[in-house]
C-alpha positions in Angstrom: 228.6 220.9 289.6 228.8 223.2 286.6 232.1 224.6 287.9 233.5 221.1 288.1 232.5 220.4 284.5 234.0 223.7 283.3 237.2 222.9 285.1 237.3 219.4 283.5 236.7 220.9 280.1 239.8 223.0 280.6 241.8 220.1 282.0 241.0 217.0 279.8 243.9 215.0 281.3 242.1 215.0 284.6 239.1 213.4 282.9 241.3 210.5 281.8 242.6 210.1 285.4 239.1 210.0 286.7 238.0 207.4 284.2 241.1 205.3 285.1 240.1 205.7 288.8 243.5 207.4 289.5 241.7 210.5 290.8 238.4 211.3 292.4 236.1 214.2 292.8 235.9 214.9 296.6 232.5 215.8 297.8 230.7 214.2 294.9 228.7 210.9 295.2 229.6 208.0 292.9 226.4 208.7 291.0 227.3 212.4 290.5 230.8 211.5 289.4 229.5 208.9 286.9 227.1 211.4 285.5 229.9 213.9 285.0 232.2 211.4 283.4 229.4 210.2 281.1 229.0 213.7 279.9 232.6 213.5 278.6 232.0 210.1 276.9 232.2 210.6 273.1 230.0 207.4 272.7 227.0 209.0 274.4 224.9 210.5 271.6 222.1 212.9 272.3 219.0 212.8 270.1 217.1 216.0 269.7 213.3 215.7 269.3 210.3 217.9 269.4 208.2 218.0 272.6 204.5 218.7 272.2 
């Protein structure tokens, strides 16, 4: 999956096609594909906290 994310980082136009459902990631489940696309979503904000 990391190779896929790295490839998409180098080819952002493909991310757009995936979001528009004009392309797909063969061999990935819908859940995996959604997780990958969510990682490119600028609206997703990560909050860093301290774990004890």
